[in-house]
C-alpha positions as CSV (number, residue, x, y, z in Angstrom):
1,M,-20.2,-13.9,16.5
2,S,-23.1,-16.0,15.3
3,L,-25.2,-12.8,15.6
4,L,-23.7,-11.6,12.3
5,N,-24.6,-12.4,8.8
6,A,-22.1,-10.5,6.6
7,E,-21.8,-10.3,2.9
8,A,-18.5,-8.7,1.7
9,L,-16.0,-8.4,-1.1
10,A,-12.4,-8.4,0.1
11,I,-9.3,-8.2,-2.0
12,K,-6.0,-8.3,-0.1
13,G,-4.7,-4.8,0.5
14,T,-8.0,-3.1,-0.1
15,P,-10.9,-2.2,2.2
16,V,-13.4,-4.9,3.2
17,A,-16.9,-3.8,2.4
18,T,-19.4,-5.5,4.7
19,R,-23.1,-5.2,5.2
20,M,-23.8,-6.5,8.7
21,R,-27.2,-7.2,10.1
22,V,-28.4,-8.7,13.4
23,V,-29.8,-12.1,12.9
24,K,-31.1,-12.6,16.5
25,G,-30.3,-11.2,19.9
26,S,-28.7,-7.9,20.6
27,A,-26.4,-5.8,18.3
28,P,-22.9,-7.2,17.8
29,Q,-20.2,-6.0,20.1
30,P,-16.4,-5.8,19.7
31,F,-14.9,-9.1,20.7
32,L,-11.3,-7.9,21.0
33,K,-9.5,-5.6,23.4
34,W,-7.3,-3.3,21.2
35,A,-4.6,-0.8,22.0
36,G,-6.2,2.6,21.4
37,G,-9.7,1.0,21.4
38,K,-12.6,3.4,21.6
39,R,-15.1,1.2,23.5
40,S,-14.9,3.2,26.7
41,L,-15.0,6.5,24.7
42,L,-18.2,5.7,22.8
43,P,-20.5,7.8,25.1
44,K,-18.3,10.8,24.1
45,I,-17.7,9.9,20.4
46,M,-21.2,8.9,19.3
47,P,-23.0,12.2,20.0
48,N,-20.4,13.9,17.8
49,I,-21.1,11.7,14.8
50,P,-23.8,13.5,12.8
51,S,-26.9,11.7,11.6
52,F,-26.4,10.4,8.1
53,S,-27.6,7.8,5.7
54,G,-25.4,5.8,3.4
55,R,-22.1,4.1,4.0
56,Y,-19.9,4.1,7.1
57,I,-16.2,4.1,6.3
58,E,-13.7,3.0,8.9
59,P,-10.1,3.3,7.8
60,F,-8.6,2.0,11.1
61,L,-10.8,-0.8,12.2
62,G,-9.0,-2.2,15.3
63,A,-11.6,-3.8,17.6
64,G,-14.3,-1.9,15.7
65,A,-16.1,-0.3,18.7
66,V,-17.3,2.7,16.7
67,M,-18.2,0.5,13.7
68,F,-20.2,-1.9,15.8
69,A,-22.1,1.1,17.4
70,Q,-23.4,2.1,13.9
71,P,-26.9,1.0,12.9
72,T,-26.8,-2.7,11.8
73,D,-28.5,-2.0,8.5
74,R,-25.8,0.5,7.3
75,L,-23.3,-0.6,4.7
76,K,-19.9,-0.6,6.4
77,I,-16.5,-0.3,4.6
78,V,-13.7,-1.2,6.9
79,N,-9.9,-1.4,6.6
80,D,-6.9,-1.9,8.7
81,F,-3.2,-2.0,8.0
82,N,-3.0,-5.3,10.0
83,S,-3.8,-8.0,7.5
84,E,-4.0,-10.6,10.2
85,L,-6.7,-8.6,11.9
86,I,-8.7,-8.4,8.7
87,Q,-8.3,-12.1,8.3
88,V,-9.9,-12.7,11.7
89,Y,-12.9,-10.6,10.7
90,E,-13.1,-12.4,7.3
91,T,-13.0,-15.8,9.0
92,I,-15.8,-14.8,11.4
93,R,-17.8,-13.5,8.5
94,D,-17.3,-16.6,6.4
95,E,-17.4,-19.2,9.1
96,P,-19.9,-17.9,11.8
């Protein structure tokens, strides 16, 4: 995950707001396999997301396939009920 440079504010129990940008190489990809993951459905999901500017809000992050498919310069606000999962993302962000 050294491809990411993320700046975020995280308070336990609240969404994690993260601006991600590609430092080098290709765009970041999900690094987890997750029950209910959307990676294989991206070709059907992405055409149905309208073009927009501004924030991308993901209330159920999981492996983050749809979030990672968003433009890398877009502010992303992510959340998940699983606090251990959020800790994994925070660790990757803070200790690339």
